[in-house]
SEROVEX-941126 format. One record per residue: residue number from 1; x, y, z of N, C-alpha, C, O, CB in turn. Coordinates in Angstrom, 3 decimals, padded with zeros to 6 digits. Glycine has a CB too. Example, Ala and Ser with C-alpha at 12.3 -4.5 7.8 and 13.67 -1.06 7.14 Angstrom:
BEGIN
rec k 1	nx 013.190	ny -005.690	nz 007.800	cax 012.300	cay -004.500	caz 007.800	cx 013.200	cy -003.300	cz 007.800	ox 014.236	oy -003.319	oz 008.465	cbx 011.308	cby -004.473	cbz 009.046
rec k 2	nx 012.850	ny -002.250	nz 007.080	cax 013.670	cay -001.060	caz 007.140	cx 012.900	cy 000.030	cz 007.870	ox 013.409	oy 001.138	oz 008.039	cbx 014.084	cby -000.598	cbz 005.725
This chain:
BEGIN
rec k 1	nx 003.858	ny 004.504	nz -018.941	cax 003.554	cay 003.088	caz -018.912	cx 004.007	cy 002.445	cz -017.594	ox 003.340	oy 001.564	oz -017.051	cbx 004.213	cby 002.391	cbz -020.094
rec k 2	nx 005.156	ny 002.910	nz -017.101	cax 005.674	cay 002.368	caz -015.854	cx 004.745	cy 002.706	cz -014.686	ox 004.575	oy 001.900	oz -013.771	cbx 007.086	cby 002.905	cbz -015.586
rec k 3	nx 004.148	ny 003.895	nz -014.720	cax 003.220	cay 004.279	caz -013.662	cx 001.996	cy 003.373	cz -013.641	ox 001.516	oy 003.013	oz -012.567	cbx 002.792	cby 005.729	cbz -013.835
rec k 4	nx 001.489	ny 003.003	nz -014.803	cax 000.326	cay 002.109	caz -014.868	cx 000.672	cy 000.711	cz -014.358	ox -000.143	oy 000.070	oz -013.694	cbx -000.202	cby 002.024	cbz -016.309
rec k 5	nx 001.869	ny 000.244	nz -014.665	cax 002.296	cay -001.069	caz -014.174	cx 002.470	cy -001.025	cz -012.660	ox 002.073	oy -001.956	oz -011.959	cbx 003.616	cby -001.511	cbz -014.858
rec k 6	nx 003.060	ny 000.053	nz -012.159	cax 003.232	cay 000.215	caz -010.709	cx 001.874	cy 000.293	cz -010.018	ox 001.691	oy -000.252	oz -008.929	cbx 004.065	cby 001.480	cbz -010.394
rec k 7	nx 000.925	ny 000.975	nz -010.657	cax -000.430	cay 001.078	caz -010.102	cx -001.094	cy -000.295	cz -010.041	ox -001.738	oy -000.625	oz -009.045	cbx -001.288	cby 002.044	cbz -010.944
rec k 8	nx -000.945	ny -001.089	nz -011.086	cax -001.532	cay -002.435	caz -011.108	cx -000.882	cy -003.336	cz -010.054	ox -001.568	oy -004.114	oz -009.392	cbx -001.379	cby -003.064	cbz -012.508
rec k 9	nx 000.426	ny -003.229	nz -009.903	cax 001.124	cay -004.035	caz -008.894	cx 000.674	cy -003.649	cz -007.493	ox 000.439	oy -004.519	oz -006.654	cbx 002.649	cby -003.868	cbz -009.024
rec k 10	nx 000.553	ny -002.349	nz -007.233	cax 000.068	cay -001.910	caz -005.917	cx -001.367	cy -002.340	cz -005.679	ox -001.727	oy -002.681	oz -004.552	cbx 000.178	cby -000.395	cbz -005.788
rec k 11	nx -002.197	ny -002.332	nz -006.723	cax -003.594	cay -002.759	caz -006.577	cx -003.661	cy -004.238	cz -006.199	ox -004.430	oy -004.622	oz -005.318	cbx -004.384	cby -002.504	cbz -007.885
rec k 12	nx -002.863	ny -005.057	nz -006.858	cax -002.839	cay -006.484	caz -006.536	cx -002.329	cy -006.703	cz -005.114	ox -002.868	oy -007.528	oz -004.377	cbx -001.960	cby -007.252	cbz -007.543
rec k 13	nx -001.285	ny -005.959	nz -004.731	cax -000.714	cay -006.114	caz -003.389	cx -001.710	cy -005.689	cz -002.311	ox -001.823	oy -006.351	oz -001.279	cbx 000.580	cby -005.294	cbz -003.262
rec k 14	nx -002.425	ny -004.600	nz -002.538	cax -003.408	cay -004.142	caz -001.550	cx -004.571	cy -005.113	cz -001.472	ox -005.076	oy -005.386	oz -000.382	cbx -003.918	cby -002.733	cbz -001.897
rec k 15	nx -004.999	ny -005.631	nz -002.595	cax -006.086	cay -006.615	caz -002.599	cx -005.689	cy -007.877	cz -001.840	ox -006.482	oy -008.408	oz -001.063	cbx -006.480	cby -006.970	cbz -004.038
rec k 16	nx -004.460	ny -008.363	nz -002.061	cax -003.996	cay -009.546	caz -001.342	cx -003.857	cy -009.270	cz 000.154	ox -004.194	oy -010.122	oz 000.976	cbx -002.660	cby -010.021	cbz -001.913
rec k 17	nx -003.364	ny -008.088	nz 000.506	cax -003.239	cay -007.752	caz 001.931	cx -004.609	cy -007.694	cz 002.593	ox -004.759	oy -008.133	oz 003.733	cbx -002.508	cby -006.408	cbz 002.110
rec k 18	nx -005.610	ny -007.159	nz 001.899	cax -006.949	cay -007.104	caz 002.496	cx -007.581	cy -008.491	cz 002.558	ox -008.440	oy -008.740	oz 003.404	cbx -007.852	cby -006.151	cbz 001.701
rec k 19	nx -007.172	ny -009.383	nz 001.683	cax -007.701	cay -010.749	caz 001.708	cx -007.053	cy -011.592	cz 002.804	ox -007.712	oy -012.440	oz 003.405	cbx -007.493	cby -011.417	cbz 000.355
rec k 20	nx -005.774	ny -011.364	nz 003.063	cax -005.032	cay -012.224	caz 003.963	cx -004.964	cy -011.723	cz 005.398	ox -004.820	oy -012.526	oz 006.320	cbx -003.665	cby -012.398	cbz 003.448
rec k 21	nx -005.065	ny -010.414	nz 005.608	cax -004.905	cay -009.861	caz 006.952	cx -006.276	cy -009.474	cz 007.495	ox -007.004	oy -008.690	oz 006.887	cbx -003.945	cby -008.631	cbz 006.943
rec k 22	nx -006.605	ny -010.032	nz 008.633	cax -007.851	cay -009.668	caz 009.300	cx -007.685	cy -008.264	cz 009.872	ox -006.706	oy -007.986	oz 010.564	cbx -008.224	cby -010.700	cbz 010.424
rec k 23	nx -008.621	ny -007.396	nz 009.591	cax -008.543	cay -006.027	caz 010.077	cx -008.268	cy -005.023	cz 008.982	ox -008.373	oy -003.818	oz 009.210	cbx -007.491	cby -005.918	cbz 011.119
rec k 24	nx -007.919	ny -005.492	nz 007.799	cax -007.789	cay -004.612	caz 006.639	cx -008.970	cy -004.913	cz 005.742	ox -009.080	oy -006.004	oz 005.184	cbx -006.414	cby -004.814	cbz 005.882
rec k 25	nx -009.852	ny -003.936	nz 005.608	cax -011.082	cay -004.130	caz 004.848	cx -011.197	cy -003.063	cz 003.770	ox -010.890	oy -001.892	oz 003.991	cbx -012.312	cby -004.094	cbz 005.777
rec k 26	nx -011.643	ny -003.495	nz 002.609	cax -011.919	cay -002.576	caz 001.516	cx -013.422	cy -002.386	cz 001.456	ox -014.167	oy -003.335	oz 001.212	cbx -011.353	cby -003.104	cbz 000.152
rec k 27	nx -013.865	ny -001.154	nz 001.680	cax -015.294	cay -000.844	caz 001.681	cx -015.740	cy -000.556	cz 000.255	ox -015.361	oy 000.454	oz -000.338	cbx -015.608	cby 000.363	cbz 002.612
rec k 28	nx -016.542	ny -001.450	nz -000.279	cax -017.051	cay -001.273	caz -001.629	cx -018.568	cy -001.303	cz -001.585	ox -019.172	oy -001.779	oz -000.624	cbx -016.501	cby -002.363	cbz -002.584
rec k 29	nx -019.163	ny -000.788	nz -002.636	cax -020.620	cay -000.854	caz -002.734	cx -021.007	cy -002.124	cz -003.476	ox -020.141	oy -002.888	oz -003.903	cbx -021.194	cby 000.403	cbz -003.452
rec k 30	nx -022.277	ny -002.343	nz -003.624	cax -022.744	cay -003.548	caz -004.310	cx -022.866	cy -003.320	cz -005.809	ox -023.868	oy -003.699	oz -006.415	cbx -024.088	cby -003.997	cbz -003.742
rec k 31	nx -021.876	ny -002.717	nz -006.398	cax -021.913	cay -002.400	caz -007.823	cx -021.344	cy -003.483	cz -008.708	ox -021.348	oy -003.333	oz -009.930	cbx -021.179	cby -001.145	cbz -008.071
rec k 32	nx -020.859	ny -004.557	nz -008.142	cax -020.318	cay -005.651	caz -008.939	cx -018.804	cy -005.658	cz -008.939	ox -018.154	oy -004.851	oz -008.274	cbx -020.826	cby -005.565	cbz -010.355
rec k 33	nx -018.266	ny -006.584	nz -009.699	cax -016.820	cay -006.780	caz -009.748	cx -016.110	cy -005.595	cz -010.386	ox -015.035	oy -005.202	oz -009.934	cbx -016.490	cby -008.050	cbz -010.511
rec k 34	nx -016.694	ny -005.027	nz -011.424	cax -016.075	cay -003.877	caz -012.084	cx -015.939	cy -002.694	cz -011.148	ox -014.921	oy -002.003	oz -011.158	cbx -016.879	cby -003.473	cbz -013.299
rec k 35	nx -016.949	ny -002.461	nz -010.347	cax -016.891	cay -001.376	caz -009.369	cx -015.851	cy -001.670	cz -008.298	ox -015.142	oy -000.764	oz -007.860	cbx -018.266	cby -001.158	cbz -008.726
rec k 36	nx -015.752	ny -002.917	nz -007.873	cax -014.748	cay -003.294	caz -006.872	cx -013.330	cy -003.070	cz -007.407	ox -012.449	oy -002.625	oz -006.672	cbx -014.932	cby -004.769	cbz -006.457
rec k 37	nx -013.120	ny -003.376	nz -008.667	cax -011.803	cay -003.166	caz -009.281	cx -011.475	cy -001.680	cz -009.334	ox -010.337	oy -001.286	oz -009.080	cbx -011.758	cby -003.774	cbz -010.703
rec k 38	nx -012.458	ny -000.857	nz -009.661	cax -012.230	cay 000.592	caz -009.688	cx -011.906	cy 001.133	cz -008.301	ox -011.060	oy 002.017	oz -008.160	cbx -013.456	cby 001.313	cbz -010.251
rec k 39	nx -012.569	ny 000.609	nz -007.282	cax -012.285	cay 001.039	caz -005.907	cx -010.862	cy 000.659	cz -005.524	ox -010.143	oy 001.470	oz -004.942	cbx -013.292	cby 000.412	cbz -004.913
rec k 40	nx -010.448	ny -000.554	nz -005.840	cax -009.090	cay -000.999	caz -005.516	cx -008.064	cy -000.183	cz -006.290	ox -007.005	oy 000.142	oz -005.753	cbx -008.920	cby -002.500	cbz -005.824
rec k 41	nx -008.360	ny 000.155	nz -007.547	cax -007.446	cay 000.991	caz -008.325	cx -007.353	cy 002.400	cz -007.748	ox -006.281	oy 003.006	oz -007.769	cbx -007.896	cby 001.054	cbz -009.784
rec k 42	nx -008.465	ny 002.929	nz -007.233	cax -008.430	cay 004.241	caz -006.587	cx -007.565	cy 004.206	cz -005.332	ox -006.755	oy 005.104	oz -005.101	cbx -009.851	cby 004.706	cbz -006.236
rec k 43	nx -007.741	ny 003.167	nz -004.527	cax -006.926	cay 003.025	caz -003.316	cx -005.451	cy 002.870	cz -003.690	ox -004.581	oy 003.455	oz -003.045	cbx -007.400	cby 001.811	cbz -002.474
rec k 44	nx -005.172	ny 002.085	nz -004.728	cax -003.790	cay 001.894	caz -005.177	cx -003.206	cy 003.204	cz -005.702	ox -002.017	oy 003.468	oz -005.524	cbx -003.721	cby 000.807	cbz -006.268
rec k 45	nx -004.037	ny 004.025	nz -006.349	cax -003.567	cay 005.321	caz -006.839	cx -003.166	cy 006.223	cz -005.674	ox -002.112	oy 006.858	oz -005.709	cbx -004.654	cby 006.003	cbz -007.690
rec k 46	nx -004.000	ny 006.276	nz -004.657	cax -003.683	cay 007.093	caz -003.473	cx -002.417	cy 006.558	cz -002.799	ox -001.550	oy 007.335	oz -002.399	cbx -004.879	cby 007.097	cbz -002.462
rec k 47	nx -002.310	ny 005.245	nz -002.676	cax -001.138	cay 004.616	caz -002.053	cx 000.126	cy 004.911	cz -002.863	ox 001.181	oy 005.177	oz -002.286	cbx -001.347	cby 003.086	cbz -001.926
rec k 48	nx 000.028	ny 004.866	nz -004.187	cax 001.172	cay 005.136	caz -005.058	cx 001.613	cy 006.587	cz -004.938	ox 002.812	oy 006.864	oz -004.887	cbx 000.829	cby 004.809	cbz -006.515
rec k 49	nx 000.668	ny 007.513	nz -004.894	cax 001.006	cay 008.930	caz -004.753	cx 001.661	cy 009.197	cz -003.400	ox 002.633	oy 009.949	oz -003.318	cbx -000.252	cby 009.802	cbz -004.916
rec k 50	nx 001.140	ny 008.591	nz -002.352	cax 001.730	cay 008.757	caz -001.017	cx 003.146	cy 008.198	cz -000.997	ox 004.052	oy 008.817	oz -000.439	cbx 000.864	cby 008.060	cbz 000.060
rec k 51	nx 003.340	ny 007.027	nz -001.607	cax 004.682	cay 006.429	caz -001.639	cx 005.645	cy 007.231	cz -002.497	ox 006.852	oy 007.206	oz -002.255	cbx 004.610	cby 005.003	cbz -002.155
rec k 52	nx 005.134	ny 007.940	nz -003.495	cax 006.011	cay 008.709	caz -004.371	cx 006.426	cy 010.039	cz -003.757	ox 007.549	oy 010.491	oz -003.982	cbx 005.331	cby 008.954	cbz -005.695
rec k 53	nx 005.548	ny 010.676	nz -002.986	cax 005.839	cay 012.020	caz -002.509	cx 006.132	cy 012.111	cz -001.008	ox 007.028	oy 012.854	oz -000.606	cbx 004.696	cby 012.908	cbz -002.836
rec k 54	nx 005.411	ny 011.385	nz -000.192	cax 005.559	cay 011.532	caz 001.260	cx 006.587	cy 010.558	cz 001.825	ox 007.356	oy 010.919	oz 002.716	cbx 004.216	cby 011.320	cbz 001.951
rec k 55	nx 006.607	ny 009.335	nz 001.318	cax 007.507	cay 008.318	caz 001.869	cx 008.988	cy 008.701	cz 001.781	ox 009.713	oy 008.475	oz 002.750	cbx 007.287	cby 007.011	cbz 001.150
rec k 56	nx 009.479	ny 009.273	nz 000.663	cax 010.899	cay 009.655	caz 000.651	cx 011.255	cy 010.703	cz 001.702	ox 012.344	oy 010.666	oz 002.273	cbx 011.273	cby 010.178	cbz -000.714
rec k 57	nx 010.338	ny 011.636	nz 001.958	cax 010.582	cay 012.639	caz 002.982	cx 010.640	cy 012.010	cz 004.369	ox 011.501	oy 012.360	oz 005.177	cbx 009.503	cby 013.710	cbz 002.936
rec k 58	nx 009.729	ny 011.088	nz 004.644	cax 009.725	cay 010.400	caz 005.943	cx 010.981	cy 009.551	cz 006.098	ox 011.554	oy 009.487	oz 007.186	cbx 008.464	cby 009.519	cbz 006.091
rec k 59	nx 011.414	ny 008.898	nz 005.019	cax 012.637	cay 008.097	caz 005.092	cx 013.860	cy 008.977	cz 005.339	ox 014.771	oy 008.590	oz 006.070	cbx 012.823	cby 007.291	cbz 003.801
rec k 60	nx 013.877	ny 010.148	nz 004.735	cax 015.008	cay 011.054	caz 004.952	cx 015.045	cy 011.547	cz 006.393	ox 016.111	oy 011.622	oz 007.003	cbx 014.932	cby 012.246	cbz 003.990
rec k 61	nx 013.881	ny 011.883	nz 006.931	cax 013.831	cay 012.367	caz 008.302	cx 014.129	cy 011.270	cz 009.325	ox 014.603	oy 011.559	oz 010.424	cbx 012.476	cby 012.966	cbz 008.580
rec k 62	nx 013.855	ny 010.024	nz 008.972	cax 014.107	cay 008.922	caz 009.901	cx 015.381	cy 008.150	cz 009.550	ox 015.529	oy 006.990	oz 009.935	cbx 012.917	cby 007.972	cbz 009.915
rec k 63	nx 016.280	ny 008.773	nz 008.836	cax 017.517	cay 008.112	caz 008.424	cx 018.338	cy 007.558	cz 009.592	ox 018.873	oy 006.457	oz 009.464	cbx 018.360	cby 009.074	cbz 007.641
rec k 64	nx 018.466	ny 008.256	nz 010.714	cax 019.208	cay 007.652	caz 011.839	cx 018.564	cy 006.353	cz 012.350	ox 019.264	oy 005.398	oz 012.688	cbx 019.306	cby 008.654	cbz 012.990
rec k 65	nx 017.227	ny 006.328	nz 012.403	cax 016.554	cay 005.089	caz 012.830	cx 016.720	cy 003.978	cz 011.801	ox 016.855	oy 002.808	oz 012.159	cbx 015.062	cby 005.349	cbz 013.073
rec k 66	nx 016.711	ny 004.343	nz 010.529	cax 016.920	cay 003.333	caz 009.488	cx 018.320	cy 002.723	cz 009.599	ox 018.490	oy 001.514	oz 009.441	cbx 016.718	cby 003.951	cbz 008.089
rec k 67	nx 019.298	ny 003.550	nz 009.867	cax 020.667	cay 003.046	caz 010.011	cx 020.798	cy 002.215	cz 011.280	ox 021.427	oy 001.157	oz 011.272	cbx 021.677	cby 004.209	cbz 010.032
rec k 68	nx 020.208	ny 002.691	nz 012.363	cax 020.303	cay 001.992	caz 013.647	cx 019.646	cy 000.613	cz 013.601	ox 020.152	oy -000.336	oz 014.200	cbx 019.663	cby 002.831	cbz 014.746
rec k 69	nx 018.532	ny 000.500	nz 012.901	cax 017.810	cay -000.777	caz 012.841	cx 018.162	cy -001.596	cz 011.597	ox 017.514	oy -002.602	oz 011.309	cbx 016.312	cby -000.525	cbz 012.873
rec k 70	nx 019.171	ny -001.169	nz 010.876	cax 019.623	cay -001.856	caz 009.667	cx 018.504	cy -001.981	cz 008.621	ox 018.416	oy -002.985	oz 007.914	cbx 020.155	cby -003.242	cbz 010.026
rec k 71	nx 017.672	ny -000.978	nz 008.536	cax 016.625	cay -000.933	caz 007.531	cx 015.288	cy -001.497	cz 007.951	ox 014.315	oy -001.387	oz 007.206	cbx 017.073	cby -001.641	cbz 006.355
rec k 72	nx 015.213	ny -002.098	nz 009.124	cax 013.938	cay -002.678	caz 009.560	cx 012.882	cy -001.621	cz 009.859	ox 011.687	oy -001.916	oz 009.844	cbx 014.153	cby -003.532	cbz 010.788
rec k 73	nx 013.313	ny -000.398	nz 010.129	cax 012.358	cay 000.674	caz 010.375	cx 011.558	cy 000.997	cz 009.112	ox 010.522	oy 001.657	oz 009.190	cbx 013.082	cby 001.925	cbz 010.877
rec k 74	nx 012.029	ny 000.541	nz 007.955	cax 011.287	cay 000.731	caz 006.708	cx 009.920	cy 000.068	cz 006.793	ox 008.952	oy 000.569	oz 006.220	cbx 012.076	cby 000.167	cbz 005.516
rec k 75	nx 009.834	ny -001.033	nz 007.489	cax 008.544	cay -001.705	caz 007.666	cx 007.579	cy -000.827	cz 008.454	ox 006.387	oy -000.787	oz 008.148	cbx 008.731	cby -003.056	cbz 008.379
rec k 76	nx 008.076	ny -000.131	nz 009.453	cax 007.237	cay 000.799	caz 010.218	cx 006.794	cy 001.957	cz 009.327	ox 005.644	oy 002.390	oz 009.392	cbx 007.999	cby 001.334	cbz 011.459
rec k 77	nx 007.705	ny 002.454	nz 008.500	cax 007.354	cay 003.539	caz 007.575	cx 006.296	cy 003.071	cz 006.590	ox 005.350	oy 003.804	oz 006.302	cbx 008.603	cby 004.040	cbz 006.817
rec k 78	nx 006.446	ny 001.858	nz 006.072	cax 005.441	cay 001.320	caz 005.154	cx 004.085	cy 001.168	cz 005.837	ox 003.048	oy 001.424	oz 005.225	cbx 005.898	cby -000.028	cbz 004.599
rec k 79	nx 004.091	ny 000.752	nz 007.100	cax 002.835	cay 000.641	caz 007.846	cx 002.200	cy 002.007	cz 008.037	ox 000.981	oy 002.143	oz 007.935	cbx 003.072	cby -000.025	cbz 009.207
rec k 80	nx 003.007	ny 003.014	nz 008.312	cax 002.473	cay 004.371	caz 008.458	cx 001.904	cy 004.894	cz 007.137	ox 000.899	oy 005.604	oz 007.136	cbx 003.567	cby 005.318	cbz 008.969
rec k 81	nx 002.537	ny 004.550	nz 006.017	cax 002.013	cay 004.969	caz 004.710	cx 000.679	cy 004.274	cz 004.417	ox -000.214	oy 004.872	oz 003.816	cbx 003.036	cby 004.657	cbz 003.589
rec k 82	nx 000.545	ny 003.016	nz 004.840	cax -000.721	cay 002.308	caz 004.676	cx -001.803	cy 002.929	cz 005.558	ox -002.951	oy 003.061	oz 005.133	cbx -000.550	cby 000.818	cbz 005.010
rec k 83	nx -001.441	ny 003.308	nz 006.779	cax -002.405	cay 003.956	caz 007.660	cx -002.800	cy 005.340	cz 007.134	ox -003.951	oy 005.753	oz 007.280	cbx -001.831	cby 004.075	cbz 009.073
rec k 84	nx -001.855	ny 006.053	nz 006.525	cax -002.169	cay 007.345	caz 005.925	cx -003.102	cy 007.172	cz 004.729	ox -004.024	oy 007.964	oz 004.532	cbx -000.882	cby 008.066	cbz 005.495
rec k 85	nx -002.860	ny 006.136	nz 003.938	cax -003.762	cay 005.830	caz 002.825	cx -005.155	cy 005.511	cz 003.341	ox -006.151	oy 005.942	oz 002.760	cbx -003.222	cby 004.655	cbz 001.993
rec k 86	nx -005.228	ny 004.764	nz 004.420	cax -006.513	cay 004.446	caz 005.032	cx -007.213	cy 005.712	cz 005.505	ox -008.414	oy 005.876	oz 005.288	cbx -006.326	cby 003.476	cbz 006.201
rec k 87	nx -006.484	ny 006.592	nz 006.139	cax -007.071	cay 007.827	caz 006.652	cx -007.593	cy 008.706	cz 005.522	ox -008.658	oy 009.310	oz 005.647	cbx -006.047	cby 008.595	cbz 007.481
rec k 88	nx -006.851	ny 008.781	nz 004.419	cax -007.276	cay 009.613	caz 003.293	cx -008.468	cy 008.998	cz 002.574	ox -009.419	oy 009.705	oz 002.243	cbx -006.122	cby 009.813	cbz 002.311
rec k 89	nx -008.433	ny 007.686	nz 002.328	cax -009.514	cay 007.074	caz 001.554	cx -010.776	cy 006.851	cz 002.358	ox -011.845	oy 006.675	oz 001.773	cbx -009.057	cby 005.771	cbz 000.988
rec k 90	nx -010.693	ny 006.853	nz 003.676	cax -011.908	cay 006.697	caz 004.480	cx -012.792	cy 007.931	cz 004.433	ox -013.954	oy 007.872	oz 004.836	cbx -011.547	cby 006.389	cbz 005.918
rec k 91	nx -012.263	ny 009.047	nz 003.947	cax -013.092	cay 010.247	caz 003.809	cx -014.059	cy 010.123	cz 002.641	ox -015.028	oy 010.878	oz 002.558	cbx -012.213	cby 011.482	cbz 003.627
rec k 92	nx -013.810	ny 009.192	nz 001.749	cax -014.734	cay 008.932	caz 000.648	cx -015.701	cy 007.838	cz 001.073	ox -015.572	oy 007.276	oz 002.161	cbx -013.969	cby 008.525	cbz -000.650
rec k 93	nx -016.658	ny 007.542	nz 000.226	cax -017.612	cay 006.481	caz 000.570	cx -017.036	cy 005.096	cz 000.366	ox -017.606	oy 004.114	oz 000.842	cbx -018.868	cby 006.625	cbz -000.251
rec k 94	nx -015.926	ny 005.000	nz -000.325	cax -015.240	cay 003.722	caz -000.461	cx -013.767	cy 003.958	cz -000.167	ox -013.219	oy 005.020	oz -000.460	cbx -015.446	cby 003.101	cbz -001.887
rec k 95	nx -013.161	ny 002.977	nz 000.398	cax -011.754	cay 003.101	caz 000.752	cx -011.291	cy 001.873	cz 001.496	ox -011.954	oy 000.836	oz 001.505	cbx -011.513	cby 004.350	cbz 001.591
rec k 96	nx -010.149	ny 002.011	nz 002.114	cax -009.576	cay 000.912	caz 002.868	cx -009.545	cy 001.315	cz 004.337	ox -009.248	oy 002.463	oz 004.669	cbx -008.149	cby 000.545	cbz 002.347
rec k 97	nx -009.848	ny 000.381	nz 005.195	cax -009.778	cay 000.659	caz 006.628	cx -008.799	cy -000.318	cz 007.269	ox -008.812	oy -001.518	oz 006.993	cbx -011.188	cby 000.555	cbz 007.294
rec k 98	nx -007.960	ny 000.228	nz 008.126	cax -006.953	cay -000.552	caz 008.840	cx -007.256	cy -000.408	cz 010.324	ox -007.368	oy 000.707	oz 010.835	cbx -005.483	cby -000.077	cbz 008.497
rec k 99	nx -007.389	ny -001.539	nz 011.018	cax -007.825	cay -001.522	caz 012.418	cx -006.806	cy -000.944	cz 013.385	ox -007.193	oy -000.288	oz 014.352	cbx -008.163	cby -002.901	cbz 012.848
rec k 100	nx -005.546	ny -001.158	nz 013.163	cax -004.556	cay -000.668	caz 014.112	cx -003.158	cy -000.730	cz 013.536	ox -002.954	oy -001.094	oz 012.378	cbx -004.619	cby -001.460	cbz 015.397
rec k 101	nx -002.192	ny -000.363	nz 014.380	cax -000.811	cay -000.302	caz 013.916	cx -000.270	cy -001.671	cz 013.536	ox 000.362	oy -001.815	oz 012.489	cbx 000.065	cby 000.315	cbz 014.978
rec k 102	nx -000.507	ny -002.682	nz 014.371	cax 000.057	cay -004.003	caz 014.076	cx -000.612	cy -004.638	cz 012.867	ox 000.022	oy -005.395	oz 012.132	cbx -000.083	cby -004.924	cbz 015.286
rec k 103	nx -001.869	ny -004.340	nz 012.658	cax -002.532	cay -004.785	caz 011.434	cx -001.880	cy -004.123	cz 010.224	ox -001.683	oy -004.760	oz 009.189	cbx -004.048	cby -004.464	cbz 011.480
rec k 104	nx -001.548	ny -002.845	nz 010.360	cax -000.879	cay -002.127	caz 009.281	cx 000.521	cy -002.687	cz 009.032	ox 000.978	oy -002.726	oz 007.889	cbx -000.799	cby -000.633	cbz 009.606
rec k 105	nx 001.198	ny -003.117	nz 010.087	cax 002.536	cay -003.705	caz 009.910	cx 002.434	cy -004.996	cz 009.102	ox 003.210	oy -005.204	oz 008.169	cbx 003.207	cby -003.981	cbz 011.288
rec k 106	nx 001.475	ny -005.871	nz 009.455	cax 001.310	cay -007.119	caz 008.697	cx 000.888	cy -006.827	cz 007.252	ox 001.368	oy -007.473	oz 006.320	cbx 000.263	cby -008.033	cbz 009.382
rec k 107	nx 000.001	ny -005.863	nz 007.072	cax -000.411	cay -005.488	caz 005.720	cx 000.738	cy -004.915	cz 004.916	ox 000.885	oy -005.222	oz 003.733	cbx -001.542	cby -004.486	cbz 005.775
rec k 108	nx 001.558	ny -004.082	nz 005.553	cax 002.712	cay -003.506	caz 004.871	cx 003.735	cy -004.573	cz 004.507	ox 004.382	oy -004.487	oz 003.464	cbx 003.361	cby -002.439	cbz 005.742
rec k 109	nx 003.882	ny -005.572	nz 005.358	cax 004.799	cay -006.671	caz 005.056	cx 004.325	cy -007.435	cz 003.822	ox 005.120	oy -007.746	oz 002.935	cbx 004.919	cby -007.625	cbz 006.264
rec k 110	nx 003.046	ny -007.732	nz 003.772	cax 002.506	cay -008.446	caz 002.603	cx 002.609	cy -007.593	cz 001.349	ox 002.984	oy -008.093	oz 000.288	cbx 001.040	cby -008.848	cbz 002.843
rec k 111	nx 002.281	ny -006.309	nz 001.460	cax 002.369	cay -005.421	caz 000.300	cx 003.816	cy -005.323	cz -000.185	ox 004.056	oy -005.313	oz -001.392	cbx 001.821	cby -004.017	cbz 000.647
rec k 112	nx 004.767	ny -005.251	nz 000.718	cax 006.178	cay -005.173	caz 000.333	cx 006.641	cy -006.439	cz -000.371	ox 007.341	oy -006.370	oz -001.381	cbx 007.046	cby -004.919	cbz 001.555
rec k 113	nx 006.252	ny -007.597	nz 000.159	cax 006.658	cay -008.865	caz -000.453	cx 006.028	cy -009.030	cz -001.836	ox 006.706	oy -009.425	oz -002.785	cbx 006.265	cby -010.048	cbz 000.451
rec k 114	nx 004.742	ny -008.730	nz -001.950	cax 004.062	cay -008.853	caz -003.246	cx 004.655	cy -007.866	cz -004.246	ox 004.850	oy -008.216	oz -005.410	cbx 002.539	cby -008.613	cbz -003.092
rec k 115	nx 004.944	ny -006.642	nz -003.813	cax 005.583	cay -005.672	caz -004.704	cx 006.945	cy -006.162	cz -005.177	ox 007.286	oy -006.020	oz -006.351	cbx 005.732	cby -004.326	cbz -004.002
rec k 116	nx 007.722	ny -006.737	nz -004.265	cax 009.044	cay -007.247	caz -004.625	cx 008.936	cy -008.368	cz -005.656	ox 009.650	oy -008.366	oz -006.659	cbx 009.783	cby -007.747	cbz -003.376
rec k 117	nx 008.047	ny -009.319	nz -005.407	cax 007.905	cay -010.471	caz -006.307	cx 007.375	cy -010.034	cz -007.677	ox 007.922	oy -010.430	oz -008.706	cbx 006.962	cby -011.526	cbz -005.685
rec k 118	nx 006.319	ny -009.224	nz -007.694	cax 005.737	cay -008.816	caz -008.965	cx 006.663	cy -007.891	cz -009.755	ox 006.675	oy -007.940	oz -010.985	cbx 004.409	cby -008.131	cbz -008.726
rec k 119	nx 007.427	ny -007.064	nz -009.078	cax 008.401	cay -006.212	caz -009.774	cx 009.513	cy -007.055	cz -010.382	ox 010.031	oy -006.714	oz -011.445	cbx 008.997	cby -005.166	cbz -008.811
rec k 120	nx 009.887	ny -008.141	nz -009.731	cax 010.897	cay -009.030	caz -010.275	cx 010.375	cy -009.821	cz -011.472	ox 011.132	oy -010.137	oz -012.390	cbx 011.385	cby -009.977	cbz -009.200
rec k 121	nx 009.077	ny -010.141	nz -011.461	cax 008.497	cay -010.940	caz -012.529	cx 008.179	cy -010.097	cz -013.755	ox 008.439	oy -010.525	oz -014.880	cbx 007.243	cby -011.632	cbz -012.039
rec k 122	nx 007.626	ny -008.916	nz -013.559	cax 007.241	cay -008.043	caz -014.675	cx 008.480	cy -007.287	cz -015.134	ox 009.037	oy -006.503	oz -014.367	cbx 006.094	cby -007.047	cbz -014.260
rec k 123	nx 008.928	ny -007.508	nz -016.382	cax 010.199	cay -006.932	caz -016.807	cx 010.197	cy -005.402	cz -016.908	ox 011.218	oy -004.784	oz -016.607	cbx 010.577	cby -007.508	cbz -018.128
rec k 124	nx 009.114	ny -004.779	nz -017.312	cax 009.128	cay -003.328	caz -017.487	cx 008.881	cy -002.563	cz -016.192	ox 008.934	oy -001.333	oz -016.194	cbx 008.098	cby -002.933	cbz -018.501
rec k 125	nx 008.612	ny -003.255	nz -015.088	cax 008.380	cay -002.595	caz -013.801	cx 009.667	cy -002.428	cz -013.010	ox 009.631	oy -001.903	oz -011.898	cbx 007.373	cby -003.381	cbz -012.981
rec k 126	nx 010.797	ny -002.857	nz -013.545	cax 012.046	cay -002.850	caz -012.787	cx 012.726	cy -001.480	cz -012.762	ox 013.758	oy -001.335	oz -012.107	cbx 012.992	cby -003.869	cbz -013.365
rec k 127	nx 012.196	ny -000.490	nz -013.436	cax 012.822	cay 000.835	caz -013.441	cx 012.770	cy 001.488	cz -012.126	ox 013.256	oy 002.608	oz -011.974	cbx 012.189	cby 001.714	cbz -014.433
């Protein structure tokens, strides 16, 4: 159940980041709102899997930079995870595209803030 809540929170965060940041686009077909929701859920699933398996390894390897920057390097790691999600999902006919590194940084900042707020609001997502 927690995985489904985390998936929904990531889907909302990615949708808001694509709405607010110029340069982050979700490529969908003209299948309607239901199809758009499925595309966003697929992107959120890929993003969640990347954050669950690859992000901890990258954080461990960049631990000296995290300590040196007092944790601000986490934003760079989050941007790289968003760019990796973009690279993986662009191989399909629908996915998310990120124009560049600084666009990914702004998108990662929005995704992090939305994740923080929604995790605080939803009681069962706090695990």
